Chimera marker file (.cmm) of the C-alpha trace (Angstrom):
<marker_set name="trace">
<marker id="1" x="181.903" y="102.253" z="198.930" r="1" g="1" b="0" radius="0.5"/>
<marker id="2" x="185.596" y="102.712" z="199.681" r="1" g="1" b="0" radius="0.5"/>
<marker id="3" x="187.897" y="104.912" z="197.618" r="1" g="1" b="0" radius="0.5"/>
<marker id="4" x="190.176" y="101.957" z="196.891" r="1" g="1" b="0" radius="0.5"/>
<marker id="5" x="187.283" y="99.883" z="195.504" r="1" g="1" b="0" radius="0.5"/>
<marker id="6" x="186.210" y="102.694" z="193.190" r="1" g="1" b="0" radius="0.5"/>
<marker id="7" x="189.778" y="103.276" z="192.030" r="1" g="1" b="0" radius="0.5"/>
<marker id="8" x="190.136" y="99.544" z="191.320" r="1" g="1" b="0" radius="0.5"/>
<marker id="9" x="187.129" y="99.744" z="188.988" r="1" g="1" b="0" radius="0.5"/>
<marker id="10" x="188.626" y="102.804" z="187.313" r="1" g="1" b="0" radius="0.5"/>
<marker id="11" x="191.931" y="100.959" z="186.915" r="1" g="1" b="0" radius="0.5"/>
<marker id="12" x="190.141" y="98.017" z="185.278" r="1" g="1" b="0" radius="0.5"/>
<marker id="13" x="188.476" y="100.385" z="182.801" r="1" g="1" b="0" radius="0.5"/>
<marker id="14" x="191.775" y="102.156" z="182.166" r="1" g="1" b="0" radius="0.5"/>
<marker id="15" x="193.352" y="98.775" z="181.320" r="1" g="1" b="0" radius="0.5"/>
<marker id="16" x="190.499" y="98.048" z="178.877" r="1" g="1" b="0" radius="0.5"/>
<marker id="17" x="191.063" y="101.384" z="177.157" r="1" g="1" b="0" radius="0.5"/>
<marker id="18" x="194.816" y="100.747" z="176.980" r="1" g="1" b="0" radius="0.5"/>
<marker id="19" x="194.325" y="97.249" z="175.560" r="1" g="1" b="0" radius="0.5"/>
<marker id="20" x="191.978" y="98.612" z="172.899" r="1" g="1" b="0" radius="0.5"/>
<marker id="21" x="194.455" y="101.319" z="171.938" r="1" g="1" b="0" radius="0.5"/>
<marker id="22" x="197.296" y="98.802" z="171.758" r="1" g="1" b="0" radius="0.5"/>
<marker id="23" x="195.237" y="96.703" z="169.353" r="1" g="1" b="0" radius="0.5"/>
<marker id="24" x="194.536" y="99.768" z="167.209" r="1" g="1" b="0" radius="0.5"/>
<marker id="25" x="198.216" y="100.705" z="167.131" r="1" g="1" b="0" radius="0.5"/>
<marker id="26" x="199.120" y="97.196" z="165.985" r="1" g="1" b="0" radius="0.5"/>
<marker id="27" x="196.375" y="97.192" z="163.339" r="1" g="1" b="0" radius="0.5"/>
<marker id="28" x="197.562" y="100.462" z="161.817" r="1" g="1" b="0" radius="0.5"/>
<marker id="29" x="201.207" y="99.489" z="162.187" r="1" g="1" b="0" radius="0.5"/>
<marker id="30" x="200.560" y="96.389" z="160.095" r="1" g="1" b="0" radius="0.5"/>
<marker id="31" x="198.648" y="98.420" z="157.509" r="1" g="1" b="0" radius="0.5"/>
<marker id="32" x="201.435" y="100.997" z="157.273" r="1" g="1" b="0" radius="0.5"/>
<marker id="33" x="204.222" y="98.422" z="156.921" r="1" g="1" b="0" radius="0.5"/>
<marker id="34" x="203.431" y="97.441" z="153.347" r="1" g="1" b="0" radius="0.5"/>
<marker id="35" x="206.493" y="96.772" z="151.223" r="1" g="1" b="0" radius="0.5"/>
<marker id="36" x="206.907" y="99.813" z="148.961" r="1" g="1" b="0" radius="0.5"/>
<marker id="37" x="207.927" y="97.576" z="146.061" r="1" g="1" b="0" radius="0.5"/>
<marker id="38" x="204.668" y="95.626" z="146.283" r="1" g="1" b="0" radius="0.5"/>
<marker id="39" x="202.547" y="98.789" z="146.428" r="1" g="1" b="0" radius="0.5"/>
<marker id="40" x="202.363" y="99.759" z="142.781" r="1" g="1" b="0" radius="0.5"/>
<marker id="41" x="199.070" y="101.637" z="142.936" r="1" g="1" b="0" radius="0.5"/>
<marker id="42" x="199.350" y="105.278" z="144.143" r="1" g="1" b="0" radius="0.5"/>
<marker id="43" x="196.217" y="104.671" z="146.227" r="1" g="1" b="0" radius="0.5"/>
<marker id="44" x="198.071" y="101.915" z="148.100" r="1" g="1" b="0" radius="0.5"/>
<marker id="45" x="200.815" y="104.358" z="149.009" r="1" g="1" b="0" radius="0.5"/>
<marker id="46" x="198.235" y="106.946" z="150.113" r="1" g="1" b="0" radius="0.5"/>
<marker id="47" x="196.464" y="104.376" z="152.304" r="1" g="1" b="0" radius="0.5"/>
<marker id="48" x="199.822" y="103.346" z="153.747" r="1" g="1" b="0" radius="0.5"/>
<marker id="49" x="200.553" y="106.981" z="154.620" r="1" g="1" b="0" radius="0.5"/>
<marker id="50" x="197.100" y="107.382" z="156.202" r="1" g="1" b="0" radius="0.5"/>
<marker id="51" x="197.622" y="104.200" z="158.213" r="1" g="1" b="0" radius="0.5"/>
<marker id="52" x="200.974" y="105.496" z="159.499" r="1" g="1" b="0" radius="0.5"/>
<marker id="53" x="199.297" y="108.765" z="160.526" r="1" g="1" b="0" radius="0.5"/>
<marker id="54" x="196.581" y="106.846" z="162.385" r="1" g="1" b="0" radius="0.5"/>
<marker id="55" x="199.202" y="104.646" z="164.040" r="1" g="1" b="0" radius="0.5"/>
<marker id="56" x="200.988" y="107.737" z="165.360" r="1" g="1" b="0" radius="0.5"/>
<marker id="57" x="197.717" y="109.225" z="166.622" r="1" g="1" b="0" radius="0.5"/>
<marker id="58" x="196.825" y="106.035" z="168.475" r="1" g="1" b="0" radius="0.5"/>
<marker id="59" x="200.351" y="105.825" z="169.922" r="1" g="1" b="0" radius="0.5"/>
<marker id="60" x="199.931" y="109.366" z="171.293" r="1" g="1" b="0" radius="0.5"/>
<marker id="61" x="196.554" y="108.438" z="172.819" r="1" g="1" b="0" radius="0.5"/>
<marker id="62" x="198.067" y="105.260" z="174.282" r="1" g="1" b="0" radius="0.5"/>
<marker id="63" x="200.881" y="107.225" z="175.910" r="1" g="1" b="0" radius="0.5"/>
<marker id="64" x="198.341" y="109.599" z="177.510" r="1" g="1" b="0" radius="0.5"/>
<marker id="65" x="196.222" y="106.711" z="178.816" r="1" g="1" b="0" radius="0.5"/>
<marker id="66" x="199.300" y="105.055" z="180.337" r="1" g="1" b="0" radius="0.5"/>
<marker id="67" x="200.169" y="108.333" z="182.071" r="1" g="1" b="0" radius="0.5"/>
<marker id="68" x="196.581" y="108.577" z="183.346" r="1" g="1" b="0" radius="0.5"/>
<marker id="69" x="196.803" y="105.010" z="184.674" r="1" g="1" b="0" radius="0.5"/>
<marker id="70" x="200.009" y="105.845" z="186.549" r="1" g="1" b="0" radius="0.5"/>
<marker id="71" x="198.229" y="108.805" z="188.154" r="1" g="1" b="0" radius="0.5"/>
<marker id="72" x="195.264" y="106.677" z="189.251" r="1" g="1" b="0" radius="0.5"/>
<marker id="73" x="197.578" y="104.038" z="190.732" r="1" g="1" b="0" radius="0.5"/>
<marker id="74" x="199.291" y="106.733" z="192.831" r="1" g="1" b="0" radius="0.5"/>
<marker id="75" x="195.913" y="107.967" z="194.114" r="1" g="1" b="0" radius="0.5"/>
<marker id="76" x="195.073" y="104.829" z="196.126" r="1" g="1" b="0" radius="0.5"/>
<marker id="77" x="196.561" y="106.063" z="199.406" r="1" g="1" b="0" radius="0.5"/>
<marker id="78" x="195.404" y="109.667" z="199.240" r="1" g="1" b="0" radius="0.5"/>
<marker id="79" x="192.507" y="111.266" z="201.091" r="1" g="1" b="0" radius="0.5"/>
<marker id="80" x="190.688" y="114.531" z="200.489" r="1" g="1" b="0" radius="0.5"/>
<marker id="81" x="188.597" y="116.790" z="202.732" r="1" g="1" b="0" radius="0.5"/>
<marker id="82" x="187.458" y="119.100" z="199.965" r="1" g="1" b="0" radius="0.5"/>
<marker id="83" x="186.994" y="118.638" z="196.268" r="1" g="1" b="0" radius="0.5"/>
<marker id="84" x="190.175" y="118.997" z="194.245" r="1" g="1" b="0" radius="0.5"/>
<marker id="85" x="192.047" y="117.207" z="191.478" r="1" g="1" b="0" radius="0.5"/>
<marker id="86" x="192.191" y="113.499" z="192.371" r="1" g="1" b="0" radius="0.5"/>
<marker id="87" x="189.156" y="113.459" z="194.653" r="1" g="1" b="0" radius="0.5"/>
<marker id="88" x="186.222" y="111.107" z="194.290" r="1" g="1" b="0" radius="0.5"/>
<marker id="89" x="182.970" y="112.894" z="195.019" r="1" g="1" b="0" radius="0.5"/>
<marker id="90" x="179.862" y="110.996" z="196.073" r="1" g="1" b="0" radius="0.5"/>
<marker id="91" x="176.610" y="112.884" z="195.663" r="1" g="1" b="0" radius="0.5"/>
<marker id="92" x="173.118" y="111.748" z="196.498" r="1" g="1" b="0" radius="0.5"/>
<marker id="93" x="172.772" y="110.689" z="192.847" r="1" g="1" b="0" radius="0.5"/>
<marker id="94" x="176.203" y="109.622" z="191.519" r="1" g="1" b="0" radius="0.5"/>
<marker id="95" x="180.000" y="109.695" z="191.795" r="1" g="1" b="0" radius="0.5"/>
<marker id="96" x="182.574" y="111.937" z="190.138" r="1" g="1" b="0" radius="0.5"/>
<marker id="97" x="186.290" y="111.191" z="189.852" r="1" g="1" b="0" radius="0.5"/>
<marker id="98" x="188.098" y="114.440" z="189.147" r="1" g="1" b="0" radius="0.5"/>
<marker id="99" x="191.215" y="113.324" z="187.392" r="1" g="1" b="0" radius="0.5"/>
<marker id="100" x="191.093" y="111.347" z="184.165" r="1" g="1" b="0" radius="0.5"/>
<marker id="101" x="188.416" y="111.203" z="181.485" r="1" g="1" b="0" radius="0.5"/>
<marker id="102" x="186.883" y="107.767" z="180.989" r="1" g="1" b="0" radius="0.5"/>
<marker id="103" x="183.519" y="106.419" z="179.861" r="1" g="1" b="0" radius="0.5"/>
<marker id="104" x="180.757" y="106.338" z="182.478" r="1" g="1" b="0" radius="0.5"/>
<marker id="105" x="180.938" y="103.388" z="184.899" r="1" g="1" b="0" radius="0.5"/>
<marker id="106" x="178.332" y="101.989" z="187.308" r="1" g="1" b="0" radius="0.5"/>
<marker id="107" x="179.483" y="101.632" z="190.927" r="1" g="1" b="0" radius="0.5"/>
<marker id="108" x="177.073" y="100.303" z="193.569" r="1" g="1" b="0" radius="0.5"/>
<marker id="109" x="174.141" y="101.168" z="191.320" r="1" g="1" b="0" radius="0.5"/>
<marker id="110" x="175.309" y="104.780" z="190.889" r="1" g="1" b="0" radius="0.5"/>
<marker id="111" x="176.854" y="106.286" z="187.805" r="1" g="1" b="0" radius="0.5"/>
<marker id="112" x="180.532" y="107.227" z="188.077" r="1" g="1" b="0" radius="0.5"/>
<marker id="113" x="181.663" y="110.055" z="185.829" r="1" g="1" b="0" radius="0.5"/>
<marker id="114" x="185.413" y="110.391" z="185.359" r="1" g="1" b="0" radius="0.5"/>
<marker id="115" x="186.228" y="113.913" z="184.287" r="1" g="1" b="0" radius="0.5"/>
<marker id="116" x="189.359" y="115.886" z="183.560" r="1" g="1" b="0" radius="0.5"/>
<marker id="117" x="190.285" y="119.200" z="185.109" r="1" g="1" b="0" radius="0.5"/>
<marker id="118" x="189.589" y="120.773" z="181.700" r="1" g="1" b="0" radius="0.5"/>
<marker id="119" x="185.884" y="119.872" z="181.874" r="1" g="1" b="0" radius="0.5"/>
<marker id="120" x="183.566" y="122.788" z="182.787" r="1" g="1" b="0" radius="0.5"/>
<marker id="121" x="182.052" y="120.806" z="185.665" r="1" g="1" b="0" radius="0.5"/>
<marker id="122" x="185.462" y="120.598" z="187.352" r="1" g="1" b="0" radius="0.5"/>
<marker id="123" x="185.335" y="124.325" z="188.154" r="1" g="1" b="0" radius="0.5"/>
<marker id="124" x="181.817" y="123.897" z="189.599" r="1" g="1" b="0" radius="0.5"/>
<marker id="125" x="182.983" y="121.108" z="191.913" r="1" g="1" b="0" radius="0.5"/>
<marker id="126" x="186.408" y="122.385" z="192.966" r="1" g="1" b="0" radius="0.5"/>
<marker id="127" x="186.581" y="123.573" z="196.567" r="1" g="1" b="0" radius="0.5"/>
<marker id="128" x="183.153" y="122.268" z="197.590" r="1" g="1" b="0" radius="0.5"/>
<marker id="129" x="182.746" y="120.283" z="200.795" r="1" g="1" b="0" radius="0.5"/>
<marker id="130" x="180.425" y="117.626" z="202.207" r="1" g="1" b="0" radius="0.5"/>
<marker id="131" x="176.889" y="118.996" z="202.505" r="1" g="1" b="0" radius="0.5"/>
<marker id="132" x="177.307" y="121.580" z="199.740" r="1" g="1" b="0" radius="0.5"/>
<marker id="133" x="174.911" y="121.469" z="196.825" r="1" g="1" b="0" radius="0.5"/>
<marker id="134" x="175.759" y="121.534" z="193.184" r="1" g="1" b="0" radius="0.5"/>
<marker id="135" x="173.599" y="122.315" z="190.175" r="1" g="1" b="0" radius="0.5"/>
<marker id="136" x="174.311" y="120.202" z="187.109" r="1" g="1" b="0" radius="0.5"/>
<marker id="137" x="172.058" y="120.931" z="184.209" r="1" g="1" b="0" radius="0.5"/>
<marker id="138" x="168.549" y="121.011" z="185.615" r="1" g="1" b="0" radius="0.5"/>
<marker id="139" x="169.185" y="118.857" z="188.686" r="1" g="1" b="0" radius="0.5"/>
<marker id="140" x="170.647" y="119.611" z="192.089" r="1" g="1" b="0" radius="0.5"/>
<marker id="141" x="173.095" y="117.265" z="193.781" r="1" g="1" b="0" radius="0.5"/>
<marker id="142" x="174.102" y="117.220" z="197.432" r="1" g="1" b="0" radius="0.5"/>
<marker id="143" x="177.671" y="116.230" z="198.190" r="1" g="1" b="0" radius="0.5"/>
<marker id="144" x="177.424" y="113.237" z="200.492" r="1" g="1" b="0" radius="0.5"/>
<marker id="145" x="181.077" y="112.267" z="200.755" r="1" g="1" b="0" radius="0.5"/>
<marker id="146" x="184.535" y="113.077" z="199.443" r="1" g="1" b="0" radius="0.5"/>
<marker id="147" x="186.687" y="110.016" z="199.037" r="1" g="1" b="0" radius="0.5"/>
<link id1="1" id2="2" r="1" g="1" b="0" radius="0.2"/>
<link id1="2" id2="3" r="1" g="1" b="0" radius="0.2"/>
<link id1="3" id2="4" r="1" g="1" b="0" radius="0.2"/>
<link id1="4" id2="5" r="1" g="1" b="0" radius="0.2"/>
<link id1="5" id2="6" r="1" g="1" b="0" radius="0.2"/>
<link id1="6" id2="7" r="1" g="1" b="0" radius="0.2"/>
<link id1="7" id2="8" r="1" g="1" b="0" radius="0.2"/>
<link id1="8" id2="9" r="1" g="1" b="0" radius="0.2"/>
<link id1="9" id2="10" r="1" g="1" b="0" radius="0.2"/>
<link id1="10" id2="11" r="1" g="1" b="0" radius="0.2"/>
<link id1="11" id2="12" r="1" g="1" b="0" radius="0.2"/>
<link id1="12" id2="13" r="1" g="1" b="0" radius="0.2"/>
<link id1="13" id2="14" r="1" g="1" b="0" radius="0.2"/>
<link id1="14" id2="15" r="1" g="1" b="0" radius="0.2"/>
<link id1="15" id2="16" r="1" g="1" b="0" radius="0.2"/>
<link id1="16" id2="17" r="1" g="1" b="0" radius="0.2"/>
<link id1="17" id2="18" r="1" g="1" b="0" radius="0.2"/>
<link id1="18" id2="19" r="1" g="1" b="0" radius="0.2"/>
<link id1="19" id2="20" r="1" g="1" b="0" radius="0.2"/>
<link id1="20" id2="21" r="1" g="1" b="0" radius="0.2"/>
<link id1="21" id2="22" r="1" g="1" b="0" radius="0.2"/>
<link id1="22" id2="23" r="1" g="1" b="0" radius="0.2"/>
<link id1="23" id2="24" r="1" g="1" b="0" radius="0.2"/>
<link id1="24" id2="25" r="1" g="1" b="0" radius="0.2"/>
<link id1="25" id2="26" r="1" g="1" b="0" radius="0.2"/>
<link id1="26" id2="27" r="1" g="1" b="0" radius="0.2"/>
<link id1="27" id2="28" r="1" g="1" b="0" radius="0.2"/>
<link id1="28" id2="29" r="1" g="1" b="0" radius="0.2"/>
<link id1="29" id2="30" r="1" g="1" b="0" radius="0.2"/>
<link id1="30" id2="31" r="1" g="1" b="0" radius="0.2"/>
<link id1="31" id2="32" r="1" g="1" b="0" radius="0.2"/>
<link id1="32" id2="33" r="1" g="1" b="0" radius="0.2"/>
<link id1="33" id2="34" r="1" g="1" b="0" radius="0.2"/>
<link id1="34" id2="35" r="1" g="1" b="0" radius="0.2"/>
<link id1="35" id2="36" r="1" g="1" b="0" radius="0.2"/>
<link id1="36" id2="37" r="1" g="1" b="0" radius="0.2"/>
<link id1="37" id2="38" r="1" g="1" b="0" radius="0.2"/>
<link id1="38" id2="39" r="1" g="1" b="0" radius="0.2"/>
<link id1="39" id2="40" r="1" g="1" b="0" radius="0.2"/>
<link id1="40" id2="41" r="1" g="1" b="0" radius="0.2"/>
<link id1="41" id2="42" r="1" g="1" b="0" radius="0.2"/>
<link id1="42" id2="43" r="1" g="1" b="0" radius="0.2"/>
<link id1="43" id2="44" r="1" g="1" b="0" radius="0.2"/>
<link id1="44" id2="45" r="1" g="1" b="0" radius="0.2"/>
<link id1="45" id2="46" r="1" g="1" b="0" radius="0.2"/>
<link id1="46" id2="47" r="1" g="1" b="0" radius="0.2"/>
<link id1="47" id2="48" r="1" g="1" b="0" radius="0.2"/>
<link id1="48" id2="49" r="1" g="1" b="0" radius="0.2"/>
<link id1="49" id2="50" r="1" g="1" b="0" radius="0.2"/>
<link id1="50" id2="51" r="1" g="1" b="0" radius="0.2"/>
<link id1="51" id2="52" r="1" g="1" b="0" radius="0.2"/>
<link id1="52" id2="53" r="1" g="1" b="0" radius="0.2"/>
<link id1="53" id2="54" r="1" g="1" b="0" radius="0.2"/>
<link id1="54" id2="55" r="1" g="1" b="0" radius="0.2"/>
<link id1="55" id2="56" r="1" g="1" b="0" radius="0.2"/>
<link id1="56" id2="57" r="1" g="1" b="0" radius="0.2"/>
<link id1="57" id2="58" r="1" g="1" b="0" radius="0.2"/>
<link id1="58" id2="59" r="1" g="1" b="0" radius="0.2"/>
<link id1="59" id2="60" r="1" g="1" b="0" radius="0.2"/>
<link id1="60" id2="61" r="1" g="1" b="0" radius="0.2"/>
<link id1="61" id2="62" r="1" g="1" b="0" radius="0.2"/>
<link id1="62" id2="63" r="1" g="1" b="0" radius="0.2"/>
<link id1="63" id2="64" r="1" g="1" b="0" radius="0.2"/>
<link id1="64" id2="65" r="1" g="1" b="0" radius="0.2"/>
<link id1="65" id2="66" r="1" g="1" b="0" radius="0.2"/>
<link id1="66" id2="67" r="1" g="1" b="0" radius="0.2"/>
<link id1="67" id2="68" r="1" g="1" b="0" radius="0.2"/>
<link id1="68" id2="69" r="1" g="1" b="0" radius="0.2"/>
<link id1="69" id2="70" r="1" g="1" b="0" radius="0.2"/>
<link id1="70" id2="71" r="1" g="1" b="0" radius="0.2"/>
<link id1="71" id2="72" r="1" g="1" b="0" radius="0.2"/>
<link id1="72" id2="73" r="1" g="1" b="0" radius="0.2"/>
<link id1="73" id2="74" r="1" g="1" b="0" radius="0.2"/>
<link id1="74" id2="75" r="1" g="1" b="0" radius="0.2"/>
<link id1="75" id2="76" r="1" g="1" b="0" radius="0.2"/>
<link id1="76" id2="77" r="1" g="1" b="0" radius="0.2"/>
<link id1="77" id2="78" r="1" g="1" b="0" radius="0.2"/>
<link id1="78" id2="79" r="1" g="1" b="0" radius="0.2"/>
<link id1="79" id2="80" r="1" g="1" b="0" radius="0.2"/>
<link id1="80" id2="81" r="1" g="1" b="0" radius="0.2"/>
<link id1="81" id2="82" r="1" g="1" b="0" radius="0.2"/>
<link id1="82" id2="83" r="1" g="1" b="0" radius="0.2"/>
<link id1="83" id2="84" r="1" g="1" b="0" radius="0.2"/>
<link id1="84" id2="85" r="1" g="1" b="0" radius="0.2"/>
<link id1="85" id2="86" r="1" g="1" b="0" radius="0.2"/>
<link id1="86" id2="87" r="1" g="1" b="0" radius="0.2"/>
<link id1="87" id2="88" r="1" g="1" b="0" radius="0.2"/>
<link id1="88" id2="89" r="1" g="1" b="0" radius="0.2"/>
<link id1="89" id2="90" r="1" g="1" b="0" radius="0.2"/>
<link id1="90" id2="91" r="1" g="1" b="0" radius="0.2"/>
<link id1="91" id2="92" r="1" g="1" b="0" radius="0.2"/>
<link id1="92" id2="93" r="1" g="1" b="0" radius="0.2"/>
<link id1="93" id2="94" r="1" g="1" b="0" radius="0.2"/>
<link id1="94" id2="95" r="1" g="1" b="0" radius="0.2"/>
<link id1="95" id2="96" r="1" g="1" b="0" radius="0.2"/>
<link id1="96" id2="97" r="1" g="1" b="0" radius="0.2"/>
<link id1="97" id2="98" r="1" g="1" b="0" radius="0.2"/>
<link id1="98" id2="99" r="1" g="1" b="0" radius="0.2"/>
<link id1="99" id2="100" r="1" g="1" b="0" radius="0.2"/>
<link id1="100" id2="101" r="1" g="1" b="0" radius="0.2"/>
<link id1="101" id2="102" r="1" g="1" b="0" radius="0.2"/>
<link id1="102" id2="103" r="1" g="1" b="0" radius="0.2"/>
<link id1="103" id2="104" r="1" g="1" b="0" radius="0.2"/>
<link id1="104" id2="105" r="1" g="1" b="0" radius="0.2"/>
<link id1="105" id2="106" r="1" g="1" b="0" radius="0.2"/>
<link id1="106" id2="107" r="1" g="1" b="0" radius="0.2"/>
<link id1="107" id2="108" r="1" g="1" b="0" radius="0.2"/>
<link id1="108" id2="109" r="1" g="1" b="0" radius="0.2"/>
<link id1="109" id2="110" r="1" g="1" b="0" radius="0.2"/>
<link id1="110" id2="111" r="1" g="1" b="0" radius="0.2"/>
<link id1="111" id2="112" r="1" g="1" b="0" radius="0.2"/>
<link id1="112" id2="113" r="1" g="1" b="0" radius="0.2"/>
<link id1="113" id2="114" r="1" g="1" b="0" radius="0.2"/>
<link id1="114" id2="115" r="1" g="1" b="0" radius="0.2"/>
<link id1="115" id2="116" r="1" g="1" b="0" radius="0.2"/>
<link id1="116" id2="117" r="1" g="1" b="0" radius="0.2"/>
<link id1="117" id2="118" r="1" g="1" b="0" radius="0.2"/>
<link id1="118" id2="119" r="1" g="1" b="0" radius="0.2"/>
<link id1="119" id2="120" r="1" g="1" b="0" radius="0.2"/>
<link id1="120" id2="121" r="1" g="1" b="0" radius="0.2"/>
<link id1="121" id2="122" r="1" g="1" b="0" radius="0.2"/>
<link id1="122" id2="123" r="1" g="1" b="0" radius="0.2"/>
<link id1="123" id2="124" r="1" g="1" b="0" radius="0.2"/>
<link id1="124" id2="125" r="1" g="1" b="0" radius="0.2"/>
<link id1="125" id2="126" r="1" g="1" b="0" radius="0.2"/>
<link id1="126" id2="127" r="1" g="1" b="0" radius="0.2"/>
<link id1="127" id2="128" r="1" g="1" b="0" radius="0.2"/>
<link id1="128" id2="129" r="1" g="1" b="0" radius="0.2"/>
<link id1="129" id2="130" r="1" g="1" b="0" radius="0.2"/>
<link id1="130" id2="131" r="1" g="1" b="0" radius="0.2"/>
<link id1="131" id2="132" r="1" g="1" b="0" radius="0.2"/>
<link id1="132" id2="133" r="1" g="1" b="0" radius="0.2"/>
<link id1="133" id2="134" r="1" g="1" b="0" radius="0.2"/>
<link id1="134" id2="135" r="1" g="1" b="0" radius="0.2"/>
<link id1="135" id2="136" r="1" g="1" b="0" radius="0.2"/>
<link id1="136" id2="137" r="1" g="1" b="0" radius="0.2"/>
<link id1="137" id2="138" r="1" g="1" b="0" radius="0.2"/>
<link id1="138" id2="139" r="1" g="1" b="0" radius="0.2"/>
<link id1="139" id2="140" r="1" g="1" b="0" radius="0.2"/>
<link id1="140" id2="141" r="1" g="1" b="0" radius="0.2"/>
<link id1="141" id2="142" r="1" g="1" b="0" radius="0.2"/>
<link id1="142" id2="143" r="1" g="1" b="0" radius="0.2"/>
<link id1="143" id2="144" r="1" g="1" b="0" radius="0.2"/>
<link id1="144" id2="145" r="1" g="1" b="0" radius="0.2"/>
<link id1="145" id2="146" r="1" g="1" b="0" radius="0.2"/>
<link id1="146" id2="147" r="1" g="1" b="0" radius="0.2"/>
</marker_set>
């Protein structure tokens, strides 16, 4: 599979995550916008404050996901000869995208794991080349391609 095709699937998933976060922001924004005059119960005011806090948390997550999407979009024309940040690694068993964390995807019948550079596996993969082996948990993987 081509790098561009894999990145397009990642971009689709990134858009789904962003859309979900936007919906959550709107939900909590509505809940936090109660008219203070109509909220006579102290619990209402507490819930309103909690909703505002959640809204701000989701807005922060949304901003990060948008930044991640921008990064992925810029990756379409890049190529890699060894594993580094931004590379897509194909092993005999699965794919890894070393850039942004996302839920597992299935690409051409193989699992695609999107991982950040903060993940412990990133250090195991970084600098490896085609043909190198990698131990993940109890299984060994052979690097088949770097896209």
